[in-house]
N, C-alpha and C positions, 0 to 999 in steps of 0.2 A: 352751790351756795347753800349756807344754812338758812333756816327760816328766820325771818325777821324777829326782832325783839320790839316791844312797844308798839308805836302805831302800825296797822296794817296798811299796806297799799290799797286792798280792795275796798276800803272804806270810801265814803265819799270824799272825804278830804286826801286821801290818798291819791285817788284817781284825779281829782282837781290838781294836786301837787303834780303828777305826772304830765298833765296837760299844759301847765303854767312852764314847766322846766322845758317842754319840747318846743312851745311857743318861744321861749326865751333863746334856747340854744339852735333851733332849725328854723328861723324865721321865714325862709323861703316854702315852708310847708304851711301855706297861708289858711288851709282849710284845717290843719292840725290832724290828729290821728282819727281814724275811724273809731266809732265807740267800740267795735268788738276788739280792736288793736288794744285800746286803752285797758279793756278788762283783762285780756290774756297778759299783756305787760304788767298788770298788777298781781296777777297769779304767780307770773315769773319772780317778781320781785319780792313776793312773800315765801320764795322757795319751793312752790308747788311744780310738781311735772306738768307739762303741756304737749300735746300732740295737736298740731293744727294743719288740716288740709285744706287749701283754697286753690283757687285758679292761678295760673300764671299772670304776675303782674298785680295780684291783690294787695301786695304790701306786707309779705310774710317776711322779708328781711328786717323790718322794723321791729319784728318781735325778739330779736336778739340785740338789734343796735339801740334801740330806745332804753332798754333797762341798764345798760352799760352808759349810756349819756346820763341817765339819772343817777346811777350809782356815782359817777365822776363828779357830777355836780355836788351831789350831798357830801362826799369826800372833801371836795374844795370849800363848801361853806357849810360845815355842820349846825352852826348857831342858827342857820336860816331854816334847819328843817329839825326841829326838836322832836324828838320822839320816834324818829325814823333810824334805822339801823344804819351806822356809819362803818362802811368798810374802808379803811384808811387806804389801800391800794387795790381797788376791784380789778378784776382779770376776767377775760373771756377767751374762750378758744374757739374760734369759727371755722369749720371745715367747709370749704366750698368744692363741689363736685367738678368744676371746670374753670380754667383761667380767666375766661370770659365774666363769669360770674363774680368771681374774686376781684377782678378789675373794676366791675361796676359797683361794688361793695364800697371798695377804697374811693372811688370817685364820687359814688352819691353821699356818703358820710364824710368827706373831705378827711379823710384818716390818712396819719402819718406816723411813723414809729414814735415821733416827738410827742405825740398826743398822749403818750402813756408813760412818760418819765415820772 
């Protein structure tokens, strides 16, 4: 992903926007993202390389799913997010090491191929 032009996701406004989009798009996450997740998602959205090592079940999958959710929302409603980079057709490639993990990702994020038309 190219670095963002205009507003930076790492600003307070950017992090607040990430939290708001997650609350709207994933209401079942009643507690929202952990602060460390918000920080790393902002880095990713700003085009920075990230290496994250945490325990199983800590929420690493959110680090690839949430940026895509945010980018899809901005692409659908660019006027609602002035100043943030708008990728008309954002794309993510996720390589899962096991079928089980791949299935969990699809289930946990309610994904289908139709989500990306």
